[in-house]
C-alpha positions as CSV (number, residue, x, y, z in Angstrom):
1,X,-60.4,-97.3,-39.0
2,X,-58.4,-94.3,-37.7
3,X,-60.8,-91.4,-37.7
4,X,-59.0,-88.0,-37.8
5,X,-60.7,-84.6,-38.0
6,X,-60.0,-84.7,-41.7
7,X,-61.5,-88.3,-42.3
8,X,-64.8,-88.1,-44.5
9,X,-67.3,-90.4,-43.0
10,X,-70.6,-91.9,-44.4
11,X,-72.9,-92.2,-41.3
12,X,-76.3,-93.6,-40.8
13,X,-78.6,-90.8,-40.2
14,X,-80.1,-92.8,-37.4
15,X,-76.8,-92.4,-35.6
16,X,-76.6,-88.5,-36.0
17,X,-78.2,-86.5,-33.0
18,X,-78.9,-82.7,-33.1
19,X,-78.2,-81.6,-29.3
20,X,-80.9,-79.9,-27.4
21,X,-78.6,-77.0,-26.3
22,X,-78.1,-75.5,-29.7
23,X,-78.4,-71.7,-29.7
24,X,-80.6,-71.7,-32.8
25,X,-83.5,-74.2,-33.6
26,X,-83.9,-75.6,-37.0
27,X,-86.0,-73.6,-39.4
28,X,-88.5,-76.1,-40.9
29,X,-89.0,-74.0,-44.0
30,X,-85.5,-73.6,-44.6
31,X,-84.7,-77.4,-44.2
32,X,-87.6,-78.3,-46.5
33,X,-86.2,-75.9,-49.2
34,X,-82.9,-77.6,-48.8
35,X,-84.6,-81.1,-48.9
36,X,-86.0,-80.2,-52.4
37,X,-82.4,-79.3,-53.7
38,X,-80.9,-82.3,-52.1
39,X,-83.4,-84.6,-53.9
40,X,-81.9,-83.4,-57.1
41,X,-78.3,-82.8,-56.3
42,X,-77.7,-84.9,-53.1
43,X,-75.5,-83.5,-50.3
44,X,-72.8,-81.0,-51.4
45,X,-71.3,-80.2,-48.1
46,X,-70.4,-82.4,-45.2
47,X,-71.6,-81.8,-41.8
48,X,-69.4,-81.7,-38.8
49,X,-70.0,-84.2,-35.8
50,X,-68.6,-85.1,-32.5
51,X,-68.3,-88.7,-31.7
52,X,-69.9,-89.8,-28.4
53,X,-70.0,-93.4,-27.8
54,X,-72.1,-95.0,-30.7
55,X,-73.8,-91.7,-31.6
56,X,-72.6,-88.5,-33.5
57,X,-73.6,-85.1,-32.2
58,X,-74.1,-82.4,-34.7
59,X,-71.5,-79.6,-34.2
60,X,-72.4,-77.8,-37.6
61,X,-75.0,-78.7,-40.2
62,X,-78.2,-79.3,-38.3
63,X,-80.4,-78.0,-41.1
64,X,-78.6,-80.4,-43.4
65,X,-79.4,-83.3,-41.2
66,X,-83.1,-82.6,-41.0
67,X,-83.2,-81.8,-44.9
68,X,-81.5,-85.2,-45.7
69,X,-84.1,-87.1,-43.7
70,X,-86.9,-85.0,-45.4
71,X,-85.4,-85.9,-48.7
72,X,-85.5,-89.6,-47.9
73,X,-81.6,-90.4,-47.5
74,X,-80.6,-92.8,-44.8
75,X,-76.9,-91.8,-44.7
76,X,-75.0,-88.5,-44.5
77,X,-71.4,-87.4,-45.4
78,X,-69.5,-85.9,-42.2
79,X,-66.2,-84.9,-40.8
80,X,-65.2,-85.2,-37.1
81,X,-64.7,-82.2,-35.1
82,X,-62.2,-82.2,-32.3
83,X,-62.0,-79.6,-29.7
84,X,-63.1,-78.3,-26.4
85,X,-66.8,-77.5,-25.4
86,X,-66.1,-73.9,-26.0
87,X,-64.4,-74.5,-29.3
88,X,-67.3,-76.6,-30.5
89,X,-69.9,-73.8,-29.4
90,X,-67.7,-71.4,-31.3
91,X,-67.9,-73.5,-34.4
92,X,-71.7,-73.4,-34.1
93,X,-71.9,-69.8,-33.8
94,X,-69.5,-69.1,-36.4
95,X,-71.2,-71.3,-39.0
96,X,-74.4,-69.2,-38.6
97,X,-72.8,-65.8,-38.7
98,X,-71.0,-66.8,-41.7
99,X,-74.2,-67.7,-43.5
100,X,-75.7,-64.3,-42.6
101,X,-79.3,-65.7,-42.2
102,X,-79.8,-64.7,-38.7
103,X,-82.8,-62.5,-37.3
104,X,-81.7,-59.4,-35.5
105,X,-82.4,-60.9,-32.2
106,X,-80.5,-64.2,-33.1
107,X,-77.5,-62.2,-34.4
108,X,-77.3,-60.2,-31.0
109,X,-77.6,-63.7,-29.0
110,X,-74.9,-65.3,-31.1
111,X,-72.5,-62.6,-30.9
112,X,-73.1,-62.4,-27.0
113,X,-72.2,-65.9,-26.7
114,X,-69.2,-65.5,-28.9
115,X,-68.1,-62.7,-26.7
116,X,-68.4,-64.8,-23.4
117,X,-66.3,-67.7,-25.2
118,X,-63.7,-65.2,-26.6
119,X,-63.3,-63.9,-23.0
120,X,-62.7,-67.6,-21.8
121,X,-60.3,-68.4,-24.5
122,X,-58.3,-65.3,-24.7
123,X,-58.7,-63.2,-21.5
124,X,-60.1,-59.7,-20.8
125,X,-61.7,-57.8,-23.9
126,X,-59.4,-55.3,-25.2
127,X,-60.8,-52.1,-26.9
128,X,-60.1,-50.5,-30.1
129,X,-58.4,-51.9,-33.4
130,X,-55.3,-53.8,-33.8
131,X,-52.2,-51.8,-34.3
132,X,-50.3,-52.1,-37.7
133,X,-47.3,-53.4,-35.7
134,X,-47.4,-54.4,-32.0
135,X,-47.6,-57.1,-29.6
136,X,-49.4,-60.4,-30.5
137,X,-52.1,-59.6,-27.9
138,X,-53.9,-57.4,-30.4
139,X,-54.3,-60.4,-32.6
140,X,-57.5,-61.5,-30.7
141,X,-59.2,-58.2,-30.5
142,X,-62.9,-59.2,-30.3
143,X,-64.3,-56.5,-32.6
144,X,-61.5,-56.7,-35.2
145,X,-61.8,-60.4,-35.4
146,X,-65.7,-60.3,-35.9
147,X,-65.3,-57.6,-38.4
148,X,-62.6,-59.4,-40.3
149,X,-64.4,-62.9,-40.2
150,X,-67.9,-61.7,-40.9
151,X,-67.8,-58.2,-42.4
152,X,-69.7,-56.7,-39.3
153,X,-68.7,-53.4,-38.4
154,X,-67.7,-52.4,-34.8
155,X,-70.7,-50.2,-34.4
156,X,-73.2,-53.1,-35.7
157,X,-71.6,-55.4,-33.4
158,X,-71.8,-53.0,-30.4
159,X,-75.5,-52.4,-31.2
160,X,-76.2,-56.1,-31.3
161,X,-74.5,-56.6,-28.1
162,X,-76.4,-53.8,-26.4
163,X,-79.8,-55.2,-27.6
164,X,-79.1,-58.6,-26.1
165,X,-77.6,-57.3,-22.8
166,X,-80.5,-55.0,-21.9
167,X,-82.8,-57.9,-21.3
168,X,-83.0,-60.3,-18.4
169,X,-82.6,-64.1,-18.9
170,X,-86.4,-64.6,-18.6
171,X,-87.0,-62.0,-21.3
172,X,-84.5,-63.4,-23.6
173,X,-86.1,-66.9,-23.4
174,X,-89.4,-65.2,-24.7
175,X,-87.8,-63.2,-27.4
176,X,-86.0,-66.1,-28.7
177,X,-89.3,-67.8,-29.4
178,X,-90.5,-64.8,-31.3
179,X,-87.0,-63.9,-32.9
180,X,-88.3,-64.5,-36.5
181,X,-91.3,-62.0,-36.2
182,X,-89.2,-59.1,-34.4
183,X,-87.4,-56.5,-36.4
184,X,-84.4,-54.7,-35.0
185,X,-86.5,-51.4,-34.6
186,X,-89.1,-53.3,-32.4
187,X,-86.3,-54.8,-30.2
188,X,-85.0,-51.3,-29.7
189,X,-88.2,-50.1,-28.9
190,X,-88.8,-52.8,-26.2
191,X,-85.3,-52.1,-24.8
192,X,-86.1,-48.4,-24.4
193,X,-89.2,-49.2,-22.2
194,X,-88.7,-49.1,-18.4
195,X,-88.0,-52.4,-16.8
196,X,-91.5,-53.1,-15.3
197,X,-93.1,-52.1,-18.7
198,X,-90.8,-54.3,-20.7
199,X,-91.8,-57.2,-18.7
200,X,-95.4,-56.7,-19.4
201,X,-94.8,-55.9,-23.2
202,X,-92.6,-59.0,-23.7
203,X,-95.1,-61.2,-21.9
204,X,-97.9,-59.9,-24.2
205,X,-95.9,-61.0,-27.4
206,X,-97.4,-64.5,-26.8
207,X,-100.7,-63.4,-28.0
208,X,-100.2,-60.0,-29.7
209,X,-97.9,-58.8,-32.6
210,X,-94.9,-56.6,-31.3
211,X,-96.2,-53.6,-33.4
212,X,-99.6,-53.6,-31.7
213,X,-98.0,-54.0,-28.2
214,X,-95.6,-51.2,-28.8
215,X,-98.3,-49.0,-30.3
216,X,-100.4,-49.5,-27.1
217,X,-97.5,-48.5,-24.8
218,X,-96.8,-45.3,-27.1
219,X,-100.4,-44.4,-26.9
220,X,-100.5,-44.9,-23.2
221,X,-97.1,-42.7,-22.8
222,X,-98.6,-40.1,-25.0
223,X,-101.9,-40.1,-23.0
224,X,-99.8,-39.7,-19.5
225,X,-98.1,-36.7,-21.0
226,X,-101.4,-35.2,-21.9
227,X,-103.3,-36.1,-18.8
228,X,-104.9,-33.2,-16.9
229,X,-106.8,-34.7,-14.2
230,X,-105.7,-37.3,-11.3
231,X,-108.3,-39.7,-13.1
232,X,-106.6,-39.5,-16.3
233,X,-103.2,-40.1,-14.7
234,X,-104.7,-43.1,-12.9
235,X,-106.3,-44.6,-16.1
236,X,-102.7,-44.3,-17.8
237,X,-100.9,-45.9,-15.0
238,X,-103.5,-48.7,-14.7
239,X,-102.8,-49.7,-18.3
240,X,-99.1,-50.4,-17.6
241,X,-99.9,-52.5,-14.6
242,X,-99.5,-56.4,-14.8
243,X,-102.7,-58.4,-14.7
244,X,-101.9,-59.4,-11.0
245,X,-101.5,-55.8,-10.0
246,X,-104.6,-54.7,-11.9
247,X,-106.6,-57.3,-9.8
248,X,-105.0,-56.4,-6.6
249,X,-105.8,-52.6,-7.3
250,X,-109.5,-53.3,-8.2
251,X,-109.9,-55.4,-5.1
252,X,-108.2,-52.6,-3.0
253,X,-110.5,-50.1,-4.7
254,X,-113.6,-51.9,-4.1
255,X,-112.6,-52.3,-0.4
256,X,-111.8,-48.8,-0.1
257,X,-115.0,-47.4,-1.5
258,X,-116.9,-50.1,0.6
């Protein structure tokens, strides 16, 4: 069979693979809800795949794949995606932005990745909005394109990009794991912390809800502002040290007081 991008295939689910490098992991709860619907109505929308040897890598529709498996199906309808790696990534990003089910952090991460790909495909980012009449270069203005496709205002996109760019790669890796529990306001509060304090606060998210972590830092900052004695200021500073620095300080203090 001559397979083209428009060809509808029926693939064995065992041959369909979800790549490890996807920007967003499958949400088990959402997949299970989809599986309940699929048991009653079957699959409505085909997934998109890229053929690689004997397997088919998912480009768009990872939740549908997991849901079909959970619903007990052994085959799935799919169409073939053909394009460059950047175009494939763009398709994954756009599917998620269209569905408007992203957390504030995920939205920021997807828009930042989309901006990187936009620059690769279309050159330097232009500012402003397209002119009513003018050169075709205005056709690919990033903000206007995102606003037109997804209904996201320029201010909202800029705010999301600022949220993502404020964090280091290591901080982003942790934030991604807790994206579902972080509100936009909490991300912004973390972003406003000095870099050293931000490292400590984000590291603590592993064991403590963001609301409590930020509350402690706000209380410590207020305490530092009100501190009247050197001891008060020292206590406030100690709270903001990393665990390793706290141990080093205590060892120094023990040695110093002999």
